[in-house]
C-alpha positions as CSV (number, residue, x, y, z in Angstrom):
1,X,204.0,76.8,211.4
2,X,203.7,75.2,214.8
3,X,204.2,77.6,217.7
4,X,205.6,75.2,220.2
5,X,202.6,73.1,220.8
6,X,202.7,69.3,221.4
7,X,200.2,66.5,221.5
8,X,200.7,63.6,223.8
9,X,198.9,60.3,223.1
10,X,198.1,57.7,225.7
11,X,195.5,55.0,226.4
12,X,193.8,53.9,229.6
13,X,191.6,50.9,230.5
14,X,188.6,52.9,231.7
15,X,187.2,56.4,231.7
16,X,187.2,56.9,235.4
17,X,191.0,56.4,235.7
18,X,191.5,58.5,232.6
19,X,189.5,61.4,233.9
20,X,191.4,61.3,237.3
21,X,194.8,61.5,235.6
22,X,193.7,64.2,233.1
23,X,192.3,66.3,235.9
24,X,195.6,66.0,237.8
25,X,197.6,67.1,234.8
26,X,195.2,70.1,234.4
27,X,195.5,71.0,238.1
28,X,199.3,70.9,237.8
29,X,199.1,73.1,234.6
30,X,200.9,70.5,232.5
31,X,198.2,70.4,229.9
32,X,195.5,72.7,228.6
33,X,193.1,70.0,227.6
34,X,192.7,66.2,227.5
35,X,190.4,64.7,225.0
36,X,189.0,61.3,226.0
37,X,187.9,59.0,223.1
38,X,186.3,55.9,224.5
39,X,185.7,52.8,222.5
40,X,189.2,52.2,221.2
41,X,190.1,48.5,220.6
42,X,193.7,47.5,221.0
43,X,195.2,44.3,219.8
44,X,198.8,43.9,221.0
45,X,201.5,41.5,222.0
46,X,202.1,41.4,225.7
47,X,204.5,39.0,227.5
48,X,204.5,36.5,224.6
49,X,200.7,36.4,224.0
50,X,198.4,38.3,221.7
51,X,196.0,40.4,223.8
52,X,192.9,42.4,223.0
53,X,191.3,45.0,225.2
54,X,188.9,48.0,225.1
55,X,190.6,51.3,225.9
56,X,190.1,55.0,226.1
57,X,192.4,56.9,223.7
58,X,193.6,60.2,225.1
59,X,195.0,63.2,223.3
60,X,196.7,65.7,225.7
61,X,197.4,69.3,224.5
62,X,200.5,71.0,225.9
63,X,203.4,73.2,225.1
64,X,206.9,72.2,223.9
65,X,208.2,73.6,227.2
66,X,205.9,71.4,229.4
67,X,205.8,68.2,227.2
68,X,208.8,66.5,228.9
69,X,207.5,67.3,232.4
70,X,204.1,66.1,231.4
71,X,205.4,62.8,230.0
72,X,207.2,62.1,233.3
73,X,204.2,63.0,235.4
74,X,201.9,61.0,233.2
75,X,204.1,58.0,233.6
76,X,204.0,58.4,237.4
77,X,200.2,58.6,237.4
78,X,199.5,56.0,234.8
79,X,198.2,52.6,236.1
80,X,199.8,50.6,233.2
81,X,203.1,48.8,233.7
82,X,204.2,50.1,230.3
83,X,202.0,53.0,229.3
84,X,201.8,54.3,225.8
85,X,203.1,57.9,225.9
86,X,203.9,59.4,222.5
87,X,204.8,63.0,221.8
88,X,203.7,64.5,218.5
89,X,204.6,67.8,217.0
90,X,201.9,69.2,214.8
91,X,203.1,70.6,211.5
92,X,200.5,73.4,211.7
93,X,198.0,74.6,214.2
94,X,195.7,77.6,214.3
95,X,197.2,80.6,216.0
96,X,194.1,81.2,218.2
97,X,194.1,77.6,219.4
98,X,197.8,77.7,220.1
99,X,197.4,80.9,222.0
100,X,194.6,79.4,224.1
101,X,196.8,76.4,225.0
102,X,199.7,78.6,226.0
103,X,197.4,80.9,228.1
104,X,195.8,77.9,229.8
105,X,199.2,76.6,231.0
106,X,200.2,79.9,232.7
């Protein structure tokens, strides 16, 4: 069972920009946590060319109620022209962790 928790995935070019945006989302109570995973390597098509870049993968933890607002705000803060913003609904999550996420957002 998933008690209304959502994970948002995004990527950034560097850790400094990532940390700034994650802290803003925390300050605005839109997320309970942001996990930064440096060292991601993305290979993608952009404007007709194959590109490759190092990125920071980010997993944001939020509630189903805040997910849409968080996605909008993330898009506003994100430096990319077309940021990756993907919402995932976990199929299960531990009750204590879900409770902590909800309490952190209030």
